[in-house]
Gaussian input, Z-matrix of N, CA and C with variables (Angstrom, degrees):
# hf/3-21g

backbone

0 1
 N
 C     1     B1
 C     2     B2     1     A1
 N     3     B3     2     A2     1     D1
 C     4     B4     3     A3     2     D2
 C     5     B5     4     A4     3     D3
 N     6     B6     5     A5     4     D4
 C     7     B7     6     A6     5     D5
 C     8     B8     7     A7     6     D6
 N     9     B9     8     A8     7     D7
 C    10    B10     9     A9     8     D8
 C    11    B11    10    A10     9     D9
 N    12    B12    11    A11    10    D10
 C    13    B13    12    A12    11    D11
 C    14    B14    13    A13    12    D12
 N    15    B15    14    A14    13    D13
 C    16    B16    15    A15    14    D14
 C    17    B17    16    A16    15    D15
 N    18    B18    17    A17    16    D16
 C    19    B19    18    A18    17    D17
 C    20    B20    19    A19    18    D18
 N    21    B21    20    A20    19    D19
 C    22    B22    21    A21    20    D20
 C    23    B23    22    A22    21    D21
 N    24    B24    23    A23    22    D22
 C    25    B25    24    A24    23    D23
 C    26    B26    25    A25    24    D24
 N    27    B27    26    A26    25    D25
 C    28    B28    27    A27    26    D26
 C    29    B29    28    A28    27    D27
 N    30    B30    29    A29    28    D28
 C    31    B31    30    A30    29    D29
 C    32    B32    31    A31    30    D30
 N    33    B33    32    A32    31    D31
 C    34    B34    33    A33    32    D32
 C    35    B35    34    A34    33    D33
 N    36    B36    35    A35    34    D34
 C    37    B37    36    A36    35    D35
 C    38    B38    37    A37    36    D36
 N    39    B39    38    A38    37    D37
 C    40    B40    39    A39    38    D38
 C    41    B41    40    A40    39    D39
 N    42    B42    41    A41    40    D40
 C    43    B43    42    A42    41    D41
 C    44    B44    43    A43    42    D42
 N    45    B45    44    A44    43    D43
 C    46    B46    45    A45    44    D44
 C    47    B47    46    A46    45    D45
 N    48    B48    47    A47    46    D46
 C    49    B49    48    A48    47    D47
 C    50    B50    49    A49    48    D48
 N    51    B51    50    A50    49    D49
 C    52    B52    51    A51    50    D50
 C    53    B53    52    A52    51    D51
 N    54    B54    53    A53    52    D52
 C    55    B55    54    A54    53    D53
 C    56    B56    55    A55    54    D54
 N    57    B57    56    A56    55    D55
 C    58    B58    57    A57    56    D56
 C    59    B59    58    A58    57    D57
 N    60    B60    59    A59    58    D58
 C    61    B61    60    A60    59    D59
 C    62    B62    61    A61    60    D60
 N    63    B63    62    A62    61    D61
 C    64    B64    63    A63    62    D62
 C    65    B65    64    A64    63    D63
 N    66    B66    65    A65    64    D64
 C    67    B67    66    A66    65    D65
 C    68    B68    67    A67    66    D66
 N    69    B69    68    A68    67    D67
 C    70    B70    69    A69    68    D68
 C    71    B71    70    A70    69    D69
 N    72    B72    71    A71    70    D70
 C    73    B73    72    A72    71    D71
 C    74    B74    73    A73    72    D72
 N    75    B75    74    A74    73    D73
 C    76    B76    75    A75    74    D74
 C    77    B77    76    A76    75    D75
 N    78    B78    77    A77    76    D76
 C    79    B79    78    A78    77    D77
 C    80    B80    79    A79    78    D78
 N    81    B81    80    A80    79    D79
 C    82    B82    81    A81    80    D80
 C    83    B83    82    A82    81    D81
 N    84    B84    83    A83    82    D82
 C    85    B85    84    A84    83    D83
 C    86    B86    85    A85    84    D84
 N    87    B87    86    A86    85    D85
 C    88    B88    87    A87    86    D86
 C    89    B89    88    A88    87    D87
 N    90    B90    89    A89    88    D88
 C    91    B91    90    A90    89    D89
 C    92    B92    91    A91    90    D90
 N    93    B93    92    A92    91    D91
 C    94    B94    93    A93    92    D92
 C    95    B95    94    A94    93    D93
 N    96    B96    95    A95    94    D94
 C    97    B97    96    A96    95    D95
 C    98    B98    97    A97    96    D96
 N    99    B99    98    A98    97    D97
 C   100   B100    99    A99    98    D98
 C   101   B101   100   A100    99    D99
 N   102   B102   101   A101   100   D100
 C   103   B103   102   A102   101   D101
 C   104   B104   103   A103   102   D102
 N   105   B105   104   A104   103   D103
 C   106   B106   105   A105   104   D104
 C   107   B107   106   A106   105   D105
 N   108   B108   107   A107   106   D106
 C   109   B109   108   A108   107   D107
 C   110   B110   109   A109   108   D108
 N   111   B111   110   A110   109   D109
 C   112   B112   111   A111   110   D110
 C   113   B113   112   A112   111   D111
 N   114   B114   113   A113   112   D112
 C   115   B115   114   A114   113   D113
 C   116   B116   115   A115   114   D114
 N   117   B117   116   A116   115   D115
 C   118   B118   117   A117   116   D116
 C   119   B119   118   A118   117   D117
 N   120   B120   119   A119   118   D118
 C   121   B121   120   A120   119   D119
 C   122   B122   121   A121   120   D120
 N   123   B123   122   A122   121   D121
 C   124   B124   123   A123   122   D122
 C   125   B125   124   A124   123   D123
 N   126   B126   125   A125   124   D124
 C   127   B127   126   A126   125   D125
 C   128   B128   127   A127   126   D126
 N   129   B129   128   A128   127   D127
 C   130   B130   129   A129   128   D128
 C   131   B131   130   A130   129   D129
 N   132   B132   131   A131   130   D130
 C   133   B133   132   A132   131   D131
 C   134   B134   133   A133   132   D132
 N   135   B135   134   A134   133   D133
 C   136   B136   135   A135   134   D134
 C   137   B137   136   A136   135   D135
 N   138   B138   137   A137   136   D136
 C   139   B139   138   A138   137   D137
 C   140   B140   139   A139   138   D138
 N   141   B141   140   A140   139   D139
 C   142   B142   141   A141   140   D140
 C   143   B143   142   A142   141   D141
 N   144   B144   143   A143   142   D142
 C   145   B145   144   A144   143   D143
 C   146   B146   145   A145   144   D144
 N   147   B147   146   A146   145   D145
 C   148   B148   147   A147   146   D146
 C   149   B149   148   A148   147   D147
 N   150   B150   149   A149   148   D148
 C   151   B151   150   A150   149   D149
 C   152   B152   151   A151   150   D150
 N   153   B153   152   A152   151   D151
 C   154   B154   153   A153   152   D152
 C   155   B155   154   A154   153   D153
 N   156   B156   155   A155   154   D154
 C   157   B157   156   A156   155   D155
 C   158   B158   157   A157   156   D156
 N   159   B159   158   A158   157   D157
 C   160   B160   159   A159   158   D158
 C   161   B161   160   A160   159   D159
 N   162   B162   161   A161   160   D160
 C   163   B163   162   A162   161   D161
 C   164   B164   163   A163   162   D162
 N   165   B165   164   A164   163   D163
 C   166   B166   165   A165   164   D164
 C   167   B167   166   A166   165   D165
 N   168   B168   167   A167   166   D166
 C   169   B169   168   A168   167   D167
 C   170   B170   169   A169   168   D168
 N   171   B171   170   A170   169   D169
 C   172   B172   171   A171   170   D170
 C   173   B173   172   A172   171   D171
 N   174   B174   173   A173   172   D172
 C   175   B175   174   A174   173   D173
 C   176   B176   175   A175   174   D174
 N   177   B177   176   A176   175   D175
 C   178   B178   177   A177   176   D176
 C   179   B179   178   A178   177   D177
 N   180   B180   179   A179   178   D178
 C   181   B181   180   A180   179   D179
 C   182   B182   181   A181   180   D180
 N   183   B183   182   A182   181   D181
 C   184   B184   183   A183   182   D182
 C   185   B185   184   A184   183   D183
 N   186   B186   185   A185   184   D184
 C   187   B187   186   A186   185   D185
 C   188   B188   187   A187   186   D186
 N   189   B189   188   A188   187   D187
 C   190   B190   189   A189   188   D188
 C   191   B191   190   A190   189   D189
 N   192   B192   191   A191   190   D190
 C   193   B193   192   A192   191   D191
 C   194   B194   193   A193   192   D192
 N   195   B195   194   A194   193   D193
 C   196   B196   195   A195   194   D194
 C   197   B197   196   A196   195   D195
 N   198   B198   197   A197   196   D196
 C   199   B199   198   A198   197   D197
 C   200   B200   199   A199   198   D198
 N   201   B201   200   A200   199   D199
 C   202   B202   201   A201   200   D200
 C   203   B203   202   A202   201   D201
 N   204   B204   203   A203   202   D202
 C   205   B205   204   A204   203   D203
 C   206   B206   205   A205   204   D204
 N   207   B207   206   A206   205   D205
 C   208   B208   207   A207   206   D206
 C   209   B209   208   A208   207   D207
 N   210   B210   209   A209   208   D208
 C   211   B211   210   A210   209   D209
 C   212   B212   211   A211   210   D210
 N   213   B213   212   A212   211   D211
 C   214   B214   213   A213   212   D212
 C   215   B215   214   A214   213   D213
 N   216   B216   215   A215   214   D214
 C   217   B217   216   A216   215   D215
 C   218   B218   217   A217   216   D216
 N   219   B219   218   A218   217   D217
 C   220   B220   219   A219   218   D218
 C   221   B221   220   A220   219   D219
 N   222   B222   221   A221   220   D220
 C   223   B223   222   A222   221   D221
 C   224   B224   223   A223   222   D222
 N   225   B225   224   A224   223   D223
 C   226   B226   225   A225   224   D224
 C   227   B227   226   A226   225   D225
 N   228   B228   227   A227   226   D226
 C   229   B229   228   A228   227   D227
 C   230   B230   229   A229   228   D228
 N   231   B231   230   A230   229   D229
 C   232   B232   231   A231   230   D230
 C   233   B233   232   A232   231   D231
 N   234   B234   233   A233   232   D232
 C   235   B235   234   A234   233   D233
 C   236   B236   235   A235   234   D234
 N   237   B237   236   A236   235   D235
 C   238   B238   237   A237   236   D236
 C   239   B239   238   A238   237   D237
 N   240   B240   239   A239   238   D238
 C   241   B241   240   A240   239   D239
 C   242   B242   241   A241   240   D240
 N   243   B243   242   A242   241   D241
 C   244   B244   243   A243   242   D242
 C   245   B245   244   A244   243   D243
 N   246   B246   245   A245   244   D244
 C   247   B247   246   A246   245   D245
 C   248   B248   247   A247   246   D246
 N   249   B249   248   A248   247   D247
 C   250   B250   249   A249   248   D248
 C   251   B251   250   A250   249   D249
 N   252   B252   251   A251   250   D250
 C   253   B253   252   A252   251   D251
 C   254   B254   253   A253   252   D252
 N   255   B255   254   A254   253   D253
 C   256   B256   255   A255   254   D254
 C   257   B257   256   A256   255   D255
 N   258   B258   257   A257   256   D256
 C   259   B259   258   A258   257   D257
 C   260   B260   259   A259   258   D258
 N   261   B261   260   A260   259   D259
 C   262   B262   261   A261   260   D260
 C   263   B263   262   A262   261   D261
 N   264   B264   263   A263   262   D262
 C   265   B265   264   A264   263   D263
 C   266   B266   265   A265   264   D264
 N   267   B267   266   A266   265   D265
 C   268   B268   267   A267   266   D266
 C   269   B269   268   A268   267   D267
 N   270   B270   269   A269   268   D268
 C   271   B271   270   A270   269   D269
 C   272   B272   271   A271   270   D270
 N   273   B273   272   A272   271   D271
 C   274   B274   273   A273   272   D272
 C   275   B275   274   A274   273   D273
 N   276   B276   275   A275   274   D274
 C   277   B277   276   A276   275   D275
 C   278   B278   277   A277   276   D276
 N   279   B279   278   A278   277   D277
 C   280   B280   279   A279   278   D278
 C   281   B281   280   A280   279   D279
 N   282   B282   281   A281   280   D280
 C   283   B283   282   A282   281   D281
 C   284   B284   283   A283   282   D282
 N   285   B285   284   A284   283   D283
 C   286   B286   285   A285   284   D284
 C   287   B287   286   A286   285   D285
 N   288   B288   287   A287   286   D286
 C   289   B289   288   A288   287   D287
 C   290   B290   289   A289   288   D288
 N   291   B291   290   A290   289   D289
 C   292   B292   291   A291   290   D290
 C   293   B293   292   A292   291   D291
 N   294   B294   293   A293   292   D292
 C   295   B295   294   A294   293   D293
 C   296   B296   295   A295   294   D294
 N   297   B297   296   A296   295   D295
 C   298   B298   297   A297   296   D296
 C   299   B299   298   A298   297   D297
 N   300   B300   299   A299   298   D298
 C   301   B301   300   A300   299   D299
 C   302   B302   301   A301   300   D300
 N   303   B303   302   A302   301   D301
 C   304   B304   303   A303   302   D302
 C   305   B305   304   A304   303   D303
 N   306   B306   305   A305   304   D304
 C   307   B307   306   A306   305   D305
 C   308   B308   307   A307   306   D306
 N   309   B309   308   A308   307   D307
 C   310   B310   309   A309   308   D308
 C   311   B311   310   A310   309   D309
 N   312   B312   311   A311   310   D310
 C   313   B313   312   A312   311   D311
 C   314   B314   313   A313   312   D312
 N   315   B315   314   A314   313   D313
 C   316   B316   315   A315   314   D314
 C   317   B317   316   A316   315   D315
 N   318   B318   317   A317   316   D316
 C   319   B319   318   A318   317   D317
 C   320   B320   319   A319   318   D318
 N   321   B321   320   A320   319   D319
 C   322   B322   321   A321   320   D320
 C   323   B323   322   A322   321   D321
 N   324   B324   323   A323   322   D322
 C   325   B325   324   A324   323   D323
 C   326   B326   325   A325   324   D324
 N   327   B327   326   A326   325   D325
 C   328   B328   327   A327   326   D326
 C   329   B329   328   A328   327   D327

   B1=1.4418
   B2=1.5268
   B3=1.3210
   B4=1.4627
   B5=1.5257
   B6=1.3217
   B7=1.4650
   B8=1.5229
   B9=1.3143
   B10=1.4633
   B11=1.5208
   B12=1.3266
   B13=1.4634
   B14=1.5199
   B15=1.3307
   B16=1.4534
   B17=1.5211
   B18=1.3188
   B19=1.4670
   B20=1.5166
   B21=1.3102
   B22=1.4645
   B23=1.5250
   B24=1.3273
   B25=1.4651
   B26=1.5233
   B27=1.3096
   B28=1.4701
   B29=1.5259
   B30=1.3266
   B31=1.4589
   B32=1.5333
   B33=1.3365
   B34=1.4665
   B35=1.5327
   B36=1.3167
   B37=1.4560
   B38=1.5272
   B39=1.3188
   B40=1.4624
   B41=1.5202
   B42=1.3286
   B43=1.4543
   B44=1.5179
   B45=1.3315
   B46=1.4506
   B47=1.5089
   B48=1.3265
   B49=1.4569
   B50=1.5152
   B51=1.3132
   B52=1.4570
   B53=1.5254
   B54=1.3112
   B55=1.4623
   B56=1.5165
   B57=1.3401
   B58=1.4671
   B59=1.5200
   B60=1.3231
   B61=1.4546
   B62=1.5152
   B63=1.3150
   B64=1.4642
   B65=1.5149
   B66=1.3015
   B67=1.4638
   B68=1.5312
   B69=1.3284
   B70=1.4705
   B71=1.5242
   B72=1.3132
   B73=1.4650
   B74=1.5235
   B75=1.3300
   B76=1.4644
   B77=1.5306
   B78=1.3138
   B79=1.4598
   B80=1.5270
   B81=1.3257
   B82=1.4645
   B83=1.5245
   B84=1.3015
   B85=1.4493
   B86=1.5212
   B87=1.3266
   B88=1.4640
   B89=1.5276
   B90=1.3043
   B91=1.4587
   B92=1.5266
   B93=1.3296
   B94=1.4640
   B95=1.5221
   B96=1.3164
   B97=1.4624
   B98=1.5252
   B99=1.3154
   B100=1.4606
   B101=1.5402
   B102=1.3176
   B103=1.4650
   B104=1.5278
   B105=1.3243
   B106=1.4640
   B107=1.5304
   B108=1.3217
   B109=1.4670
   B110=1.5259
   B111=1.3213
   B112=1.4721
   B113=1.5174
   B114=1.3125
   B115=1.4549
   B116=1.5273
   B117=1.3246
   B118=1.4653
   B119=1.5270
   B120=1.3301
   B121=1.4687
   B122=1.5312
   B123=1.3250
   B124=1.4571
   B125=1.5245
   B126=1.3241
   B127=1.4604
   B128=1.5224
   B129=1.3310
   B130=1.4670
   B131=1.5211
   B132=1.3281
   B133=1.4697
   B134=1.5246
   B135=1.3179
   B136=1.4683
   B137=1.5257
   B138=1.3236
   B139=1.4602
   B140=1.5285
   B141=1.3272
   B142=1.4703
   B143=1.5244
   B144=1.3366
   B145=1.4660
   B146=1.5261
   B147=1.3294
   B148=1.4690
   B149=1.5246
   B150=1.3193
   B151=1.4609
   B152=1.5276
   B153=1.3325
   B154=1.4627
   B155=1.5281
   B156=1.3269
   B157=1.4596
   B158=1.5351
   B159=1.3263
   B160=1.4592
   B161=1.5192
   B162=1.3043
   B163=1.4611
   B164=1.5413
   B165=1.3396
   B166=1.4620
   B167=1.5190
   B168=1.3310
   B169=1.4620
   B170=1.5305
   B171=1.3313
   B172=1.4644
   B173=1.5164
   B174=1.3311
   B175=1.4608
   B176=1.5224
   B177=1.3394
   B178=1.4591
   B179=1.5174
   B180=1.3185
   B181=1.4628
   B182=1.5216
   B183=1.3047
   B184=1.4601
   B185=1.5222
   B186=1.3200
   B187=1.4533
   B188=1.5194
   B189=1.3449
   B190=1.4621
   B191=1.5228
   B192=1.3330
   B193=1.4586
   B194=1.5258
   B195=1.3226
   B196=1.4609
   B197=1.5128
   B198=1.3284
   B199=1.4560
   B200=1.5209
   B201=1.3301
   B202=1.4676
   B203=1.5287
   B204=1.3136
   B205=1.4589
   B206=1.5203
   B207=1.3206
   B208=1.4658
   B209=1.5205
   B210=1.3204
   B211=1.4691
   B212=1.5225
   B213=1.3009
   B214=1.4659
   B215=1.5310
   B216=1.3193
   B217=1.4656
   B218=1.5297
   B219=1.3320
   B220=1.4677
   B221=1.5253
   B222=1.3256
   B223=1.4659
   B224=1.5251
   B225=1.3193
   B226=1.4649
   B227=1.5315
   B228=1.3358
   B229=1.4591
   B230=1.5311
   B231=1.3119
   B232=1.4752
   B233=1.5257
   B234=1.3161
   B235=1.4686
   B236=1.5309
   B237=1.3024
   B238=1.4659
   B239=1.5290
   B240=1.3161
   B241=1.4679
   B242=1.5180
   B243=1.3276
   B244=1.4610
   B245=1.5271
   B246=1.3307
   B247=1.4654
   B248=1.5242
   B249=1.3289
   B250=1.4684
   B251=1.5189
   B252=1.3191
   B253=1.4693
   B254=1.5252
   B255=1.3125
   B256=1.4648
   B257=1.5358
   B258=1.3189
   B259=1.4649
   B260=1.5218
   B261=1.3134
   B262=1.4660
   B263=1.5320
   B264=1.3202
   B265=1.4671
   B266=1.5214
   B267=1.3308
   B268=1.4615
   B269=1.5321
   B270=1.3203
   B271=1.4606
   B272=1.5224
   B273=1.3289
   B274=1.4606
   B275=1.5256
   B276=1.3409
   B277=1.4607
   B278=1.5333
   B279=1.3315
   B280=1.4645
   B281=1.5274
   B282=1.3283
   B283=1.4640
   B284=1.5219
   B285=1.3237
   B286=1.4745
   B287=1.5317
   B288=1.3371
   B289=1.4726
   B290=1.5273
   B291=1.3073
   B292=1.4677
   B293=1.5221
   B294=1.3492
   B295=1.4545
   B296=1.5265
   B297=1.3355
   B298=1.4655
   B299=1.5281
   B300=1.3287
   B301=1.4674
   B302=1.5201
   B303=1.3344
   B304=1.4607
   B305=1.5284
   B306=1.3225
   B307=1.4623
   B308=1.5145
   B309=1.3118
   B310=1.4648
   B311=1.5226
   B312=1.3228
   B313=1.4519
   B314=1.5138
   B315=1.2965
   B316=1.4556
   B317=1.5116
   B318=1.2968
   B319=1.4621
   B320=1.5202
   B321=1.2941
   B322=1.4617
   B323=1.5183
   B324=1.2859
   B325=1.4580
   B326=1.5090
   B327=1.3231
   B328=1.4679
   B329=1.4987
   A1=109.40
   A2=115.01
   A3=121.46
   A4=107.30
   A5=115.69
   A6=122.21
   A7=107.66
   A8=116.24
   A9=121.97
   A10=107.36
   A11=116.51
   A12=120.68
   A13=108.95
   A14=114.82
   A15=121.09
   A16=108.11
   A17=115.74
   A18=122.05
   A19=107.90
   A20=116.65
   A21=121.32
   A22=110.31
   A23=115.21
   A24=120.40
   A25=108.20
   A26=116.54
   A27=120.56
   A28=112.43
   A29=118.14
   A30=120.90
   A31=112.44
   A32=115.86
   A33=124.08
   A34=114.66
   A35=118.40
   A36=121.26
   A37=107.98
   A38=117.35
   A39=120.07
   A40=109.04
   A41=115.54
   A42=122.28
   A43=111.87
   A44=117.16
   A45=122.19
   A46=110.33
   A47=115.34
   A48=120.09
   A49=109.74
   A50=114.64
   A51=122.40
   A52=107.11
   A53=116.72
   A54=121.88
   A55=106.94
   A56=115.51
   A57=118.13
   A58=110.63
   A59=113.77
   A60=120.48
   A61=112.90
   A62=114.25
   A63=122.61
   A64=108.02
   A65=117.61
   A66=120.50
   A67=113.16
   A68=117.67
   A69=122.41
   A70=111.75
   A71=116.98
   A72=121.71
   A73=110.09
   A74=115.71
   A75=121.31
   A76=108.30
   A77=116.20
   A78=120.98
   A79=111.68
   A80=115.00
   A81=120.08
   A82=109.33
   A83=116.06
   A84=121.41
   A85=113.62
   A86=117.41
   A87=121.25
   A88=111.73
   A89=117.23
   A90=122.27
   A91=110.04
   A92=117.18
   A93=120.33
   A94=112.80
   A95=117.54
   A96=120.32
   A97=109.93
   A98=116.01
   A99=120.53
   A100=110.15
   A101=116.43
   A102=120.47
   A103=111.21
   A104=117.13
   A105=120.68
   A106=111.05
   A107=116.59
   A108=120.57
   A109=110.16
   A110=116.64
   A111=120.66
   A112=111.52
   A113=116.62
   A114=120.75
   A115=111.31
   A116=116.46
   A117=120.23
   A118=111.41
   A119=116.47
   A120=120.84
   A121=110.84
   A122=117.25
   A123=119.77
   A124=111.76
   A125=117.59
   A126=120.39
   A127=109.88
   A128=116.77
   A129=120.66
   A130=111.63
   A131=116.72
   A132=120.34
   A133=110.55
   A134=117.67
   A135=120.41
   A136=111.94
   A137=117.41
   A138=120.49
   A139=110.38
   A140=115.66
   A141=120.30
   A142=111.78
   A143=116.98
   A144=119.39
   A145=113.48
   A146=117.85
   A147=119.86
   A148=114.95
   A149=117.69
   A150=120.25
   A151=110.16
   A152=116.10
   A153=119.82
   A154=112.36
   A155=116.08
   A156=123.66
   A157=113.23
   A158=114.81
   A159=120.63
   A160=108.53
   A161=116.66
   A162=121.67
   A163=110.80
   A164=117.31
   A165=118.99
   A166=110.51
   A167=115.57
   A168=120.36
   A169=106.58
   A170=117.51
   A171=122.22
   A172=108.31
   A173=115.30
   A174=122.37
   A175=108.17
   A176=116.11
   A177=121.21
   A178=109.22
   A179=115.81
   A180=123.73
   A181=106.74
   A182=117.61
   A183=120.56
   A184=110.14
   A185=116.62
   A186=120.77
   A187=114.28
   A188=117.34
   A189=120.23
   A190=109.70
   A191=116.20
   A192=121.48
   A193=107.45
   A194=115.77
   A195=120.83
   A196=109.12
   A197=115.82
   A198=122.35
   A199=107.17
   A200=115.98
   A201=121.45
   A202=107.95
   A203=115.04
   A204=119.57
   A205=110.23
   A206=115.48
   A207=121.11
   A208=111.98
   A209=116.58
   A210=120.61
   A211=110.05
   A212=114.88
   A213=121.00
   A214=110.34
   A215=117.11
   A216=120.74
   A217=110.78
   A218=117.23
   A219=120.15
   A220=110.39
   A221=116.30
   A222=121.01
   A223=111.06
   A224=116.46
   A225=120.26
   A226=111.42
   A227=117.36
   A228=120.37
   A229=112.12
   A230=116.70
   A231=121.07
   A232=112.32
   A233=117.56
   A234=121.76
   A235=112.89
   A236=118.64
   A237=120.74
   A238=111.07
   A239=116.35
   A240=119.75
   A241=111.31
   A242=117.36
   A243=119.44
   A244=111.21
   A245=117.59
   A246=119.99
   A247=110.76
   A248=116.60
   A249=120.26
   A250=111.83
   A251=116.67
   A252=120.41
   A253=110.19
   A254=116.37
   A255=120.56
   A256=110.72
   A257=117.90
   A258=121.24
   A259=111.63
   A260=116.24
   A261=120.83
   A262=110.91
   A263=116.40
   A264=119.67
   A265=111.82
   A266=118.48
   A267=120.92
   A268=110.32
   A269=117.34
   A270=121.09
   A271=111.37
   A272=116.09
   A273=119.88
   A274=111.31
   A275=116.17
   A276=120.17
   A277=110.48
   A278=117.09
   A279=120.64
   A280=111.47
   A281=116.54
   A282=121.14
   A283=113.00
   A284=117.31
   A285=122.85
   A286=110.47
   A287=118.23
   A288=120.68
   A289=114.62
   A290=118.26
   A291=120.63
   A292=112.11
   A293=115.81
   A294=119.88
   A295=115.12
   A296=117.19
   A297=121.31
   A298=108.90
   A299=116.06
   A300=122.41
   A301=108.09
   A302=116.64
   A303=122.25
   A304=107.21
   A305=116.08
   A306=120.62
   A307=109.96
   A308=114.44
   A309=120.25
   A310=109.95
   A311=114.61
   A312=121.58
   A313=109.10
   A314=115.95
   A315=120.61
   A316=111.45
   A317=115.08
   A318=121.81
   A319=107.19
   A320=115.93
   A321=119.92
   A322=112.37
   A323=118.65
   A324=121.41
   A325=110.61
   A326=116.36
   A327=120.63
   A328=110.04
   D1=144.28
   D2=174.77
   D3=-90.67
   D4=128.05
   D5=176.66
   D6=-111.73
   D7=121.57
   D8=176.06
   D9=-112.68
   D10=115.77
   D11=179.78
   D12=-111.98
   D13=125.00
   D14=176.33
   D15=-98.98
   D16=126.84
   D17=-179.24
   D18=-89.38
   D19=121.90
   D20=-175.33
   D21=-113.64
   D22=140.70
   D23=174.05
   D24=-80.02
   D25=175.35
   D26=-177.69
   D27=-60.69
   D28=-24.83
   D29=177.97
   D30=-100.92
   D31=19.53
   D32=174.01
   D33=72.05
   D34=14.12
   D35=172.65
   D36=-74.53
   D37=136.11
   D38=178.26
   D39=-72.80
   D40=117.87
   D41=-177.80
   D42=-96.49
   D43=-7.40
   D44=179.16
   D45=162.85
   D46=-178.67
   D47=177.70
   D48=-153.80
   D49=157.05
   D50=178.17
   D51=-136.83
   D52=127.70
   D53=179.82
   D54=-124.40
   D55=126.39
   D56=-177.59
   D57=-145.66
   D58=157.47
   D59=176.11
   D60=101.77
   D61=-177.33
   D62=178.27
   D63=-131.43
   D64=145.46
   D65=-173.60
   D66=-74.15
   D67=-27.65
   D68=-177.92
   D69=60.54
   D70=26.24
   D71=177.48
   D72=-72.05
   D73=-39.65
   D74=177.32
   D75=-158.75
   D76=-173.13
   D77=-177.14
   D78=-63.92
   D79=151.84
   D80=176.56
   D81=-55.51
   D82=137.26
   D83=-179.23
   D84=92.63
   D85=-15.39
   D86=178.73
   D87=-126.37
   D88=6.63
   D89=-174.56
   D90=-85.16
   D91=106.01
   D92=-176.19
   D93=-70.46
   D94=-30.25
   D95=179.28
   D96=-69.06
   D97=-46.13
   D98=177.90
   D99=-61.40
   D100=-41.43
   D101=179.38
   D102=-63.88
   D103=-40.83
   D104=-179.42
   D105=-65.34
   D106=-44.20
   D107=179.52
   D108=-66.32
   D109=-47.18
   D110=-179.02
   D111=-60.48
   D112=-45.23
   D113=-179.26
   D114=-61.70
   D115=-45.19
   D116=179.33
   D117=-64.07
   D118=-42.04
   D119=-178.69
   D120=-65.00
   D121=-44.67
   D122=179.50
   D123=-68.59
   D124=-35.78
   D125=174.80
   D126=-59.64
   D127=-45.52
   D128=179.93
   D129=-61.96
   D130=-49.38
   D131=-178.35
   D132=-63.37
   D133=-45.22
   D134=-179.24
   D135=-64.65
   D136=-37.99
   D137=177.66
   D138=-65.67
   D139=-44.39
   D140=-179.40
   D141=-64.21
   D142=-43.52
   D143=-175.38
   D144=-86.24
   D145=-41.27
   D146=-172.54
   D147=-97.53
   D148=-29.35
   D149=179.87
   D150=-92.80
   D151=-51.20
   D152=178.88
   D153=-79.19
   D154=-14.18
   D155=178.59
   D156=58.62
   D157=40.48
   D158=175.32
   D159=-93.19
   D160=161.74
   D161=-176.91
   D162=-125.62
   D163=65.90
   D164=177.75
   D165=-76.95
   D166=169.41
   D167=171.06
   D168=-73.45
   D169=127.52
   D170=178.37
   D171=-131.20
   D172=134.16
   D173=175.82
   D174=-132.88
   D175=129.73
   D176=-179.14
   D177=-133.07
   D178=128.98
   D179=172.74
   D180=-140.91
   D181=174.78
   D182=177.94
   D183=-59.60
   D184=119.52
   D185=178.46
   D186=73.47
   D187=18.74
   D188=-177.27
   D189=-150.81
   D190=129.82
   D191=175.32
   D192=-142.58
   D193=129.93
   D194=178.97
   D195=-133.40
   D196=134.96
   D197=174.65
   D198=-134.10
   D199=127.57
   D200=177.14
   D201=-132.75
   D202=127.37
   D203=178.33
   D204=-72.22
   D205=141.14
   D206=-178.71
   D207=-81.83
   D208=-23.75
   D209=-178.48
   D210=-140.36
   D211=160.56
   D212=175.25
   D213=-63.20
   D214=-36.73
   D215=179.55
   D216=-60.28
   D217=-40.92
   D218=176.79
   D219=-61.70
   D220=-46.39
   D221=-179.07
   D222=-59.75
   D223=-40.11
   D224=179.29
   D225=-66.82
   D226=-41.24
   D227=179.95
   D228=-65.62
   D229=-29.35
   D230=-177.31
   D231=-99.77
   D232=9.54
   D233=-173.53
   D234=-54.88
   D235=-47.05
   D236=-178.54
   D237=-62.28
   D238=-39.05
   D239=-179.43
   D240=-67.56
   D241=-45.27
   D242=-178.35
   D243=-69.39
   D244=-34.87
   D245=176.49
   D246=-66.92
   D247=-38.09
   D248=176.88
   D249=-64.61
   D250=-42.47
   D251=177.49
   D252=-62.05
   D253=-44.13
   D254=179.71
   D255=-60.29
   D256=-46.11
   D257=178.44
   D258=-61.19
   D259=-42.80
   D260=179.96
   D261=-62.13
   D262=-47.04
   D263=-178.28
   D264=-69.49
   D265=-33.39
   D266=175.46
   D267=-65.76
   D268=-35.75
   D269=175.51
   D270=-64.46
   D271=-41.90
   D272=176.74
   D273=-65.37
   D274=-37.18
   D275=177.46
   D276=-62.15
   D277=-40.81
   D278=177.92
   D279=-64.07
   D280=-40.89
   D281=-178.65
   D282=-76.64
   D283=-31.49
   D284=-175.66
   D285=-132.17
   D286=64.89
   D287=-174.98
   D288=-64.16
   D289=-18.86
   D290=178.00
   D291=-86.68
   D292=-7.77
   D293=-173.52
   D294=-120.12
   D295=-21.76
   D296=-176.69
   D297=-135.00
   D298=133.67
   D299=177.38
   D300=-131.48
   D301=127.04
   D302=175.98
   D303=-105.05
   D304=129.82
   D305=176.97
   D306=-135.75
   D307=174.32
   D308=-174.56
   D309=-132.20
   D310=142.62
   D311=177.55
   D312=-135.57
   D313=164.57
   D314=-179.60
   D315=-103.91
   D316=156.09
   D317=173.42
   D318=-132.31
   D319=163.01
   D320=-177.28
   D321=-76.64
   D322=-72.47
   D323=-174.41
   D324=-113.09
   D325=118.34
   D326=175.67
   D327=-149.48

């Protein structure tokens, strides 16, 4: 299962996100759920880093992607992108509840 956790500040601003796991919908290379999540996640990270020119903490490994904003100002500038990613992944969770789970966690300063 793919777990997407959105890190929220005390005022519900998205301070980052972590996406990990594999959907196990089908074989690697043919898994449409994994492809949809991966594509959305990379679009978000690339937009935040290359289009908005922000410099958040980013970590990428096989089956794992984490982005955490270093400042509240970064989180505010990327708000539309992170909200769009959250909506997209929640839609996938509704369509594929056995393969995608969206959850929320807290962070201290964002």
